[in-house]
C-alpha positions in Angstrom: 20.4 -27.6 -10.1 20.5 -25.7 -13.4 19.8 -22.0 -12.8 20.0 -21.0 -16.5 17.1 -18.7 -17.5 14.2 -20.7 -18.7 15.2 -24.0 -17.1 13.8 -25.6 -13.9 15.0 -29.0 -12.9 13.7 -31.5 -10.3 15.9 -32.5 -7.4 18.0 -35.5 -7.8 16.1 -37.5 -5.3 12.9 -37.2 -7.3 11.4 -34.4 -5.2 10.8 -31.0 -6.7 13.4 -28.4 -6.2 11.8 -25.0 -6.2 14.8 -23.3 -7.6 15.1 -19.5 -8.0 15.8 -19.5 -11.7 14.4 -16.8 -13.9 11.9 -18.7 -15.9 11.7 -16.0 -18.5 12.3 -12.3 -18.3 9.3 -10.0 -18.9 11.0 -8.9 -22.2 9.8 -12.1 -23.8 6.8 -9.9 -24.8 4.1 -12.5 -25.3 4.0 -11.9 -29.1 4.7 -8.2 -28.7 1.1 -7.3 -27.8 1.5 -4.9 -25.0 4.3 -2.5 -24.4 1.9 -0.3 -26.3 -0.9 -1.1 -23.8 1.4 -0.5 -20.9 2.2 2.8 -22.5 -1.6 3.2 -22.2 -2.9 3.1 -25.6 -6.6 2.3 -25.5 -7.0 -1.5 -25.7 -10.4 -2.7 -27.0 -10.7 -5.8 -24.8 -13.3 -8.4 -25.7 -15.1 -8.0 -22.5 -15.7 -4.2 -22.7 -18.8 -2.5 -23.9 -19.0 -0.6 -27.3 -17.1 2.6 -28.0 -20.4 4.6 -27.7 -20.4 3.9 -24.0 -17.4 6.3 -23.4 -18.6 9.2 -21.2 -22.1 7.8 -21.0 -23.2 7.9 -17.3 -26.5 6.1 -17.9 -26.7 2.7 -16.1 -25.6 -0.5 -17.8 -28.5 -2.8 -18.6 -29.0 -6.2 -17.2 -28.8 -7.6 -20.8 -25.3 -6.2 -21.1 -24.1 -7.7 -17.8 -21.8 -10.7 -18.0 -18.8 -12.4 -16.5 -16.3 -9.9 -18.0 -18.2 -6.9 -16.6 -18.5 -8.5 -13.2 -14.7 -9.2 -13.3 -14.0 -5.6 -14.2 -16.2 -4.3 -11.4 -14.6 -6.4 -8.7 -11.1 -5.7 -10.0 -11.6 -1.9 -9.8 -13.9 -1.8 -6.8 -11.7 -4.3 -5.0 -8.7 -6.4 -5.6 -10.0 -9.0 -8.1 -11.6 -12.4 -7.3 -11.6 -16.1 -8.2 -13.7 -17.3 -11.1 -16.3 -18.7 -8.7 -16.7 -15.3 -6.9 -17.0 -13.5 -10.2 -19.6 -15.9 -11.5 -21.7 -15.2 -8.4 -21.6 -11.5 -9.1 -22.3 -12.1 -12.8 -25.5 -14.1 -11.8 -26.8 -10.9 -10.1 -28.2 -7.8 -11.8 -25.7 -5.0 -12.2 -27.6 -3.0 -9.5 -27.4 -6.0 -7.1 -23.7 -6.5 -7.7 -22.8 -2.8 -7.3 -25.0 -2.4 -4.2 -23.3 -5.4 -2.6 -19.9 -3.8 -3.0 -20.9 -0.2 -2.2 -23.1 -1.0 0.8 -20.3 -2.9 2.5 -21.3 -1.7 5.9 -24.2 -4.2 5.8 -21.7 -7.2 5.4 -20.4 -8.9 8.6 -16.6 -8.6 8.5 -16.0 -9.5 12.1 -13.9 -12.5 11.2 -11.2 -10.2 9.9 -8.6 -10.0 12.8 -7.7 -6.8 14.6 -4.0 -5.7 14.7 -2.2 -7.2 17.7 0.3 -4.5 18.8 3.7 -5.5 20.1 4.6 -4.4 23.7 7.1 -1.8 22.6 5.8 1.4 24.1 5.9 2.5 27.7 4.4 5.6 29.2 7.9 7.2 29.7 8.5 7.2 25.9 5.6 9.7 25.4 6.2 12.2 23.9 9.1 10.5 22.1 12.1 12.8 21.5 12.4 14.4 18.0 16.0 13.3 17.6 18.9 11.6 19.4 20.3 15.0 20.2 17.0 16.0 21.8 17.0 12.7 23.9 20.6 13.4 25.0 19.8 17.1 25.8 16.8 16.0 28.0 19.0 13.5 29.8 21.8 16.0 30.5 19.3 18.6 31.8 17.2 16.3 34.0 19.2 13.1 34.5 16.5 11.0 32.8 15.1 10.6 29.3 12.4 8.2 28.1 12.3 6.7 31.6 16.1 5.8 31.5 18.4 7.4 34.0 21.9 8.6 33.2 24.6 6.4 34.7 26.3 7.6 37.9 29.4 9.8 37.8 32.5 7.9 37.1 30.9 5.4 34.8 32.0 5.3 31.2 29.5 6.2 28.5 27.0 7.7 31.0 24.4 8.4 28.3 24.6 5.0 26.6 21.4 3.6 28.1 19.5 6.7 26.9 20.9 6.5 23.4 20.1 2.8 23.3 16.5 3.5 24.4 16.2 6.2 21.7 17.3 3.8 19.0 15.1 1.1 20.4 12.1 3.4 20.0 13.1 4.2 16.4 13.9 0.6 15.4 10.9 -1.0 17.1 8.5 1.5 15.7 9.9 1.1 12.1 9.6 -2.7 12.3 6.2 -2.5 14.0 5.0 -0.4 11.0 6.1 -3.3 8.7 4.0 -5.6 10.8 1.1 -3.1 10.5 1.5 -3.2 6.7 1.4 -7.0 6.7 -1.8 -6.9 8.8 -3.4 -4.4 6.4 -2.4 -6.5 3.4 -4.0 -9.5 5.1 -7.2 -7.5 5.5 -7.2 -6.6 1.8 -6.8 -10.3 1.0 -9.3 -11.8 3.4 -12.0 -9.0 3.7 -15.6 -9.6 2.7 -15.7 -5.9 2.0 -13.2 -5.3 -0.8 -14.4 -1.8 -1.6 -13.9 -0.7 2.0 -10.2 -1.6 1.8 -9.8 -0.2 -1.7 -11.2 3.1 -0.5 -9.0 3.0 2.6 -6.0 2.6 0.3 -7.3 5.6 -1.8 -7.7 7.8 1.3 -4.2 6.7 2.6 -2.7 8.1 -0.7 -5.0 11.2 -0.7 -4.4 12.2 2.9 -0.8 10.9 2.7 0.9 10.5 6.0 4.3 8.8 6.5 5.5 7.0 9.6 9.1 7.9 8.7 8.2 11.3 10.1 5.4 10.5 12.5 7.4 7.7 14.1 4.5 6.2 16.0 2.8 3.1 14.7 -0.1 3.6 17.2 -0.9 6.9 15.5 -0.7 5.3 12.0 -3.0 2.5 13.1 -5.6 5.0 14.5 -5.4 7.0 11.3 -5.9 3.8 9.3 -8.9 2.8 11.4 -10.4 6.3 11.0 -10.0 6.3 7.3 -11.6 2.8 7.1 -14.5 3.9 9.4 -15.3 6.8 7.1 -14.1 5.4 3.8 -17.5 5.2 2.0 -19.5 7.6 4.1 -19.4 11.4 4.3 -16.4 13.3 2.9 -17.1 16.1 5.5 -16.7 13.6 8.3 -13.6 12.2 6.7 -12.2 15.7 6.4 -12.9 16.5 10.0 -11.4 13.2 11.1 -8.1 13.7 9.2 -7.7 17.3 10.4 -8.0 16.2 14.0 -5.9 13.1 13.5 -2.7 13.1 15.6 -0.6 11.4 12.8 -1.6 14.1 10.3 -1.1 16.9 12.9 2.4 15.6 13.5 3.2 15.0 9.8 2.2 18.6 8.8 3.7 20.2 11.9 0.5 21.8 13.1 1.7 21.6 16.7 4.0 24.5 15.6 1.0 26.5 14.2 0.5 29.2 16.8 -1.1 32.6 17.1 1.3 35.2 15.8 3.5 32.6 14.2 1.3 30.5 11.9 2.8 27.5 10.1 1.3 27.3 6.7 2.0 23.6 6.0 -1.5 22.5 7.3 -3.5 25.2 5.4 -1.5 24.8 2.2 -1.9 21.0 1.9 -5.6 21.2 3.0 -6.4 23.4 0.0 -3.9 22.2 -2.6 -4.0 18.4 -2.0 -6.9 17.5 0.2 -9.9 19.5 -1.0 -9.7 22.1 -3.8 -6.6 21.7 -6.0 -4.3 24.4 -7.3 -5.5 27.7 -8.8 -8.7 27.6 -6.8 -7.6 29.7 -3.9 -5.1 32.5 -3.1 -2.0 32.7 -1.0 -4.0 34.9 1.3 -6.5 32.0 1.7 -3.7 29.7 2.8 -2.5 32.2 5.4 -6.1 32.7 6.7 -6.9 29.0 6.9 -3.6 28.4 8.7 -4.6 31.0 11.3 -7.9 29.3 11.8 -6.2 26.0 12.6 -3.8 27.5 15.2 -4.1 25.6 18.5 -5.1 22.4 16.7 -2.5 20.0 18.1 -2.3 16.6 19.9 -1.4 15.2 23.2 0.4 12.1 21.9 -2.5 9.9 20.7 -5.4 12.4 21.3 -6.4 15.5 19.5 -6.1 18.6 21.7 -7.4 22.2 21.1 -5.1 24.7 22.8 -7.1 27.8 23.2 -4.1 29.8 24.4 -2.3 29.4 21.0 -5.4 29.8 18.9 -5.9 32.9 16.8 -9.5 34.0 17.3 -9.2 37.2 15.3 -11.1 38.1 12.1 -10.1 36.2 9.0 -11.2 36.5 5.4 -11.2 33.1 3.6 -12.5 32.4 0.1 -14.3 35.8 0.2 -16.0 35.3 3.6 -15.0 37.2 6.8 -15.5 36.1 10.4 -13.6 34.9 13.5 -13.3 31.5 11.7 -11.9 28.4 13.4 -10.9 25.2 11.7 -14.5 23.8 11.7 -15.7 27.0 9.9 -12.9 26.6 7.3 -14.1 23.0 6.6 -17.7 24.2 6.1 -16.6 27.0 3.7 -14.5 24.6 1.7 -17.4 22.1 1.4 -19.7 25.0 0.3 -17.4 25.7 -2.6 -18.5 23.8 -5.9 -14.9 23.2 -6.9 -14.4 20.8 -3.9 -16.9 18.4 -5.3 -15.3 18.6 -8.7 -11.8 18.1 -7.3 -12.6 15.1 -5.1 -15.0 13.6 -7.7 -12.4 13.8 -10.4 -9.7 12.2 -8.1 -12.1 9.3 -7.3 -13.0 8.9 -10.9 -9.3 8.7 -11.9 -8.7 6.1 -9.2 -11.5 3.8 -10.1 -12.1 4.5 -13.8 -9.4 6.1 -16.0 -7.2 9.2 -16.2 -9.1 11.0 -19.0 -12.2 12.8 -17.7 -14.2 15.2 -19.9 -15.8 18.3 -18.5 -19.4 17.3 -18.9 -18.9 14.0 -17.1 -17.1 15.8 -14.3 -19.9 18.3 -13.9 -22.5 15.5 -13.7 -20.5 13.5 -11.1 -19.8 16.6 -9.0 -23.5 17.4 -9.0 -24.3 13.9 -7.7 -21.7 14.4 -5.0 -22.9 17.8 -3.9 -26.6 16.9 -4.0 -25.9 14.0 -1.7 -24.3 16.2 0.9 -20.9 14.8 0.0 -22.0 11.3 0.7 -19.6 9.0 -1.1 -21.9 6.0 -1.8 -24.2 7.7 -4.3 -21.2 9.0 -6.3 -19.6 5.5 -6.3 -22.8 3.8 -7.2 -23.3 6.1 -10.2 -19.7 5.5 -11.4 -19.8 1.7 -11.0 -23.2 1.4 -12.8 -22.4 3.7 -15.6 -21.8 2.5 -19.2 -18.7 4.7 -19.2 -17.1 2.5 -16.4 -17.4 -0.6 -18.7 -16.4 1.2 -22.0 -13.3 0.4 -24.0 -11.6 3.5 -22.6 -12.0 2.3 -19.1 -11.9 -1.5 -19.4 -8.5 -3.1 -18.7 -6.6 0.2 -19.2 -5.4 0.9 -15.6 -1.9 0.1 -14.5 -2.1 -1.8 -11.2 -0.4 -0.2 -8.2 2.1 -2.4 -6.6 -0.2 -3.1 -3.6 -3.0 -3.9 -6.0 -0.8 -6.1 -8.2 0.3 -8.3 -5.2 -3.0 -8.5 -3.3 -5.1 -9.1 -6.4 -2.8 -11.9 -7.5 -3.2 -13.6 -4.1 -7.0 -13.2 -4.3 -7.1 -14.6 -7.8 -5.1 -17.6 -6.6 -7.8 -18.2 -4.0 -5.4 -17.7 -1.0 -6.9 -17.1 2.4 -3.7 -16.2 4.2 -1.1 -13.7 3.1 2.2 -15.3 2.1 5.0 -13.7 4.1 7.8 -15.4 2.2 8.7 -13.4 0.2 8.1 -10.4 2.5 5.1 -8.3 1.4 6.7 -5.0 2.2 9.8 -5.8 0.2 7.7 -6.9 -2.8 5.8 -3.6 -3.0 8.7 -1.4 -2.0 10.8 -2.6 -4.9 8.0 -1.3 -7.2 7.7 2.1 -5.5 4.9 1.7 -2.9 5.3 1.1 0.8 2.2 1.1 3.0 2.3 3.8 5.8 5.2 5.5 4.1 4.0 7.3 0.9 6.8 9.3 -0.8 5.5 12.7 0.3 2.3 14.6 1.3 1.1 14.3 -2.3 1.0 10.5 -2.0 1.7 8.2 -4.9 1.3 9.7 -8.4 0.1 6.4 -9.8 -0.9 5.9 -13.4 1.9 5.8 -15.8 4.5 6.6 -13.1 4.1 3.0 -11.9 5.8 1.8 -15.2 9.4 2.5 -16.3 11.5 0.0 -18.3 13.3 -1.1 -15.1 10.1 -1.4 -13.1 8.4 -3.3 -15.9 11.2 -5.9 -15.7 10.9 -5.9 -11.9 7.2 -6.4 -12.2 7.6 -9.2 -14.6 9.9 -11.1 -12.2 7.9 -10.2 -9.1 6.1 -13.5 -8.5 9.2 -15.7 -8.8 9.6 -15.8 -5.1 5.9 -16.5 -4.6 5.7 -19.4 -7.0 9.2 -20.7 -6.3 9.9 -19.6 -2.8 13.5 -19.7 -1.4 12.9 -20.4 2.3 16.6 -21.1 3.0 17.8 -17.7 1.6 14.9 -15.7 3.0 16.0 -12.5 4.8 13.4 -11.6 7.5 13.4 -7.8 8.0 11.8 -8.2 11.4 14.6 -10.5 12.7 17.8 -10.0 10.8 20.3 -7.2 11.6 21.0 -5.1 8.6 24.4 -4.1 7.2 26.9 -2.7 9.6 24.9 -3.6 12.7 25.2 -7.3 11.8 29.0 -6.8 11.7 28.9 -5.0 15.1 27.0 -7.9 16.6 29.3 -10.5 15.2 32.4 -8.6 16.6 30.9 -8.3 20.0 30.1 -12.0 20.1 33.8 -12.6 19.3 34.7 -10.7 22.5 35.6 -7.3 21.0 34.9 -4.2 23.1 32.4 -1.6 22.0 35.0 0.8 20.6 36.7 -1.8 18.5 33.4 -3.5 17.4 32.0 -0.2 16.1 35.0 1.0 14.2 35.2 0.9 10.4 38.6 0.4 9.0 41.8 1.9 10.4 41.3 5.5 9.6 42.2 8.1 12.3 38.6 9.4 12.4 37.3 6.0 13.0 39.9 5.4 15.8 38.9 8.7 17.4 35.1 8.2 17.0 34.5 6.8 20.5 37.2 8.5 22.5 36.0 10.5 25.5 32.3 10.3 24.5 29.4 9.8 26.8 27.9 7.3 24.3 28.7 5.4 21.2 26.1 6.1 18.5 26.8 3.0 16.4 26.5 0.8 19.4 23.3 2.5 20.3 22.0 1.7 16.8 22.9 -1.9 17.2 21.4 -2.2 20.7 18.2 -0.5 19.4 17.7 -3.5 17.1 18.7 -6.0 19.8 16.2 -4.5 22.3 13.5 -4.2 19.6 13.8 -7.9 18.6 13.4 -8.8 22.2 10.0 -7.0 22.4 8.5 -7.3 19.0 5.9 -9.9 18.0 7.1 -12.0 15.2 5.5 -11.8 11.7 4.4 -15.4 11.0 6.5 -16.6 8.0 4.8 -18.8 5.5 4.9 -19.5 1.7 1.8 -19.4 -0.5 -0.5 -22.4 0.0 -0.7 -23.3 -3.7 -2.1 -26.3 -5.4 -2.2 -25.5 -9.1 -2.8 -29.1 -10.0 -5.9 -29.1 -7.8 -7.0 -25.7 -9.3 -7.0 -27.1 -12.8 -8.7 -30.3 -11.7 -11.4 -28.3 -10.1 -11.8 -26.3 -13.3 -12.1 -29.6 -15.3 -9.0 -28.9 -17.4 -7.5 -32.1 -18.8 -5.4 -30.8 -21.7 -2.5 -28.4 -22.0 -4.6 -26.0 -24.0 -7.3 -26.0 -21.4 -4.7 -25.4 -18.7 -3.3 -22.4 -20.5 -6.8 -21.0 -21.2 -7.8 -21.3 -17.6 -4.8 -19.4 -16.3 -5.3 -16.7 -19.0 -9.0 -16.4 -18.2 -8.4 -16.4 -14.5 -5.6 -13.8 -14.4 -5.7 -11.6 -17.5 -8.3 -9.0 -18.4 -6.5 -8.2 -21.7 -6.7 -11.1 -24.2 -3.5 -12.7 -25.5 -2.7 -12.8 -29.2 -2.9 -16.3 -30.7 0.9 -16.3 -31.1 1.3 -15.6 -27.4 -1.1 -18.3 -26.4 0.8 -20.7 -28.7 4.0 -19.9 -26.8 2.4 -20.9 -23.5 0.9 -24.0 -24.9 4.2 -25.1 -26.4 6.0 -24.4 -23.2 3.7 -26.5 -21.0 3.6 -29.3 -23.6 7.4 -29.4 -23.6 7.6 -29.5 -19.8 5.0 -32.3 -19.6 6.0 -34.2 -22.7 2.4 -34.5 -23.6 -0.6 -32.5 -24.8 -2.7 -33.7 -21.9 -2.4 -33.3 -18.2 -1.6 -36.6 -16.4 -4.4 -38.4 -14.6 -2.3 -38.7 -11.5 -0.1 -35.6 -11.5 2.8 -35.2 -9.0 5.4 -32.7 -7.9 6.9 -32.5 -11.4 3.6 -31.5 -12.9 3.0 -28.9 -10.2 6.4 -27.4 -11.0 5.5 -27.3 -14.7 2.3 -25.5 -13.9 4.0 -23.0 -11.6 6.5 -22.3 -14.5 3.5 -21.7 -16.8 1.7 -19.4 -14.3 4.9 -17.5 -13.8 5.0 -16.8 -17.5 1.4 -15.6 -17.4 2.1 -13.3 -14.5 5.2 -12.0 -16.2 3.3 -10.9 -19.2 3.0 -7.1 -19.7 -0.7 -7.7 -20.1 -0.9 -8.7 -16.5 0.0 -5.2 -15.4 -3.4 -3.9 -16.5 -6.6 -4.0 -14.5 
């Protein structure tokens, strides 16, 4: 097999070998049309409206509605669609298309499967210790920790079962969260309510909560369901939901927010990131809001109000004085005009574009406030506006990693999420991991998604989808990582724990396990072993692709028609003629003809996958 860049060869037996060669690096540039566009110069795409539509919030007319506008709508208000699905929207009026997406609660989505949790939690694990040291301290003080008893006197490593159980909790929870991310990605792919999932993803980044700190997949699932349940409804309900959400309470340490010793994390992020934005409140407002939320805590999976630790004294917040509690703070925040502006602007930037002028913001904030902070009227006005389809908005948004992957699968017409390659590893390599945003501010998005290194990574992203390597696939929910794989191999060879967990011959390594009640590295290893014994497997499958069938269904019989179908199906930014010519020449060379064969086989499928890989590697494909 030749693995030189740009070369794909069939297997010697006549069957196709889906080799892992780099077909072309993204730096091939497609005629040089788009590093400028990825740098976010305004691209006047053929499908957009006229320049005069910029900042015009009046509704688009039915006479201006077409396939390209419908494709733009479903790309931004969802994760893209197949040509047939876009044509169905294009056959509607703009109002009908927008209403179908925005009024998603009217659509039956019951076929979308619920998450099936692995049996990893038992009652004795709640509340889970904050650290290994905490787990060990509890065991030494009480003789039991997480339901595991300390070994009797005289036994070696008396605390080893406790440490093993602690690491089991960590490992199983981390891998279960990867399963949860795969489940959510499957929902994004299969849902009949694309805007519901797109909004849930928005709120996940807005009310950012990471399971690396929360360490409880059950909490993360409940938060995800709460965000989805309120995704397009009332911002007030959504705000109340997130401020009583156990995962958020843990993430922002509000269990430590007590009368006389307020913890300002909760109050600060509430004002700075969740509702009003910087410069619209004072440090005193942060302190007073934090006092109002004292006593708001959780009993594992349930919100709990602890009256004994609540500060019920007088507080002055945003100029109002009273014995405010958390609910009062929410009401005062919603009564402030700047809240509608801040949330309206963030939604606009998520769905439309980064640049937002003051007049447009004022009008959108007014719509938001006048509706009582209902989200659907605001979204409907945005999606129907001429501004949404203007050259400044059309095909100018850099896709987030999750959007990039899910939208590709939807445009391919897939109904099941490919799990070879692993979804989480695909998006993590580009800077986005579901259920683990980088910090409480979430993902910055926009231009931060693109660096020279990430652009190359993005260009090569779909190699493993189109040309999967099933033999070399590393399953993160089954394979021991790094040093723990070495420990396991040594133990299987008959080495004792001390020898199996040592690194090298250094004196510190030799001393690491001497006279200890437990071996930490062995505990880490056993955590994985125990987790793998309890976790449900992620079903592993490659993408169910039939590009030959796709083109036959589209009526494409020539090389040029095949290129044009892929470009039309996947790109919102038109290719320059020279770039199109590169693709045509490439496919013609691979097929040895300017026509697709009447009875195509594996070799032709391989040639089409090579062509599609080039299309998906194009810098233009990074734009939605």
